[in-house]
N, C-alpha and C positions, 0 to 999 in steps of 0.2 A: 504494500500500500504506500502511496505517496505521503510525504511529510507535509504536503500542502492540501488544504481543504477549501472548497468553495462554499461560502456562506451566503445563501439566498434569503434575504430578509424581507418579510412582509409582502411578497409579491402575491397578493391575495385579492380575491373578489370583493372583500369587505370595502375596499376603497371606492369601488364604483357607486357605493351607496352613501357617499359623503357629499356635502353640498359644494365642496371645492373641486370635485372630480372634473377632469377634462380629458378628452381623448387626444388633445393636440400633440403631445409628445409620445403617445403610446406606441405607434408603429416603430419608431426608431429605438425606443427602449426595449420593446419585445425582441426586435431583431438582434440587438447587441447582447441582451441577456441570454437569448437562446443560443447565440454563438458561443458565449462563455460557458453555458451549461454543457453544450455538445463537446466543446474543446476539453473541458475538465473531465468529462466522462471518457473521452478518447485517450486521455493521458493517465487514467487510473486514479484520479483525485476523488476522494469522497466528496459527495455533494450533500450539504446539510441544509434543510429547509427550516426556516424560522417563521412561525405564524403568530401574529399578535392576537391575543384574546382579551376581550373586555366585555363584561356582562352588560345586558340591557342595551345592546348596540348591534350594528352590523358585524361587529367583531366577536359577538357571542357565539360559542360553539353551536348552539341550537338555532342560530339564524340561517344556517345553510350557506353562509358567505365566506366562512373560514376555509377556503379552498384555493388551490393554485389559480392565479390570474390567467384567464383565457386570452390568447390562444397558446400560452407557454406549454411546452411539453417538458415536464419535470418529473422524474422518478428519483426522489431523494434516497440516499442511503439511510438517513435518519431524519425525523421531524421532531422539532422542539417547539413547545408553546411558551410564549413569553407574556408577561403582564407589565413589564417595565420597558423603557426605551432601549436599554442595553440587552442584547441577546445573551449576555453572560451572567445576568442576575436571575437566580432562582429557576433556571431552566435545566441544569445538568450539562449544558454545552461545554463549559470549561473543563469539567471532569472528563467528558467524552474526548475532547481534544487532547488532553494530557494523557489519558489512557492509551490513545491511538498514536502517540508520538508526533502529533501535528505541531510544526514549528512556524508555519506560514499560513496566513489566512488571505483569501481573496474575497473582498466584500462587495456585494451588489444588492440591489433591491429597491424598496420603497420605504420611506421618503429619504431623500439624499441627506438633508440637514438634520433629520431627527434620528430615527432608529439606526440608519446606516452609519452616520457620523458618530453617534454615541457609542455604538458597538466598536467602531474602529478605534476611537480614543481609549476605551476601556481595554480592548485587546492589546493595544500598544503598551499601556501602563502595566498590564499583566505579563508582558514579555514576549508576545507573539510579534513576528514580522507581519506587517499588513500592507497589502496592495488594495487600494481603493479604486474601483473601476467606475468612475463617475459616469461614463457614457452608458453603463449598464445599471444606472440608478434613475429613479423617476421622482420628481417632486412637482409642486404646483405653485402658482403665484401666491404671495402672502403680502398682507398689509401690515406695516409696522405701526407702533403706537402713535406716531405722528401723522399717519394717514398716507404715507408713501407706499405705493404698490411696488413690490419687487418681483421681477419675472422669475420663472423657474430657472432660466439660464443664469441670471444674476445670483440666485441662491446657490446654484451649483458652483459658480466661480468663487463665491465666498467660502464655501465648504472646502474646495480645493486649496484655497489660500491658507486656511487655518490648519489643515491637516498636513500639507506638504512639508516634508523635512522634519516634522515634529512627531506626528503620529502615524503617518503612512506615506508610502510611495504612491503618487497618483499615476495610474497606469491605464493604457488602453486594453481592450480585450486581448489583442495580440501580445502586448508586452506582458500582461499577467500570465498568459498561458506559456510564454517562452521562458520565463524565469525558472 
């Protein structure tokens, strides 16, 4: 087994039921994430799926929406349910990674600046080498407290700026799979 694992965070149908959902960047995201999934599988990397769970919402297990985002084809080696932003809190993921000798994580999924970034920071602080594949992440425009709307691209650029050289290597799909 490879010492690198692909962590696919929150790429789930629950997001389609949020008021901020938009399909604008979905085709490019799905294409890049699928290429990453397929490349990881071809290289023998374990693929770990993280699904966010929150009661009384589209993220509740009984909602029927805690499922892989269509049209992604994803057959994970392991699925972890999380209740916090970091996939490493309360899920058993850290223990699984340690038990399987994983030293490097490739992080992708939804939302770039929230669960993906939080997990990348946490993983780096815990000692894993992290490749953050921004092009295989998805986020949505946000409005700051002053009323300024920030585009998904601006949010992604900010995430890259704060992670690069501190918590993660910012990588393309090809770079992450080549390392």
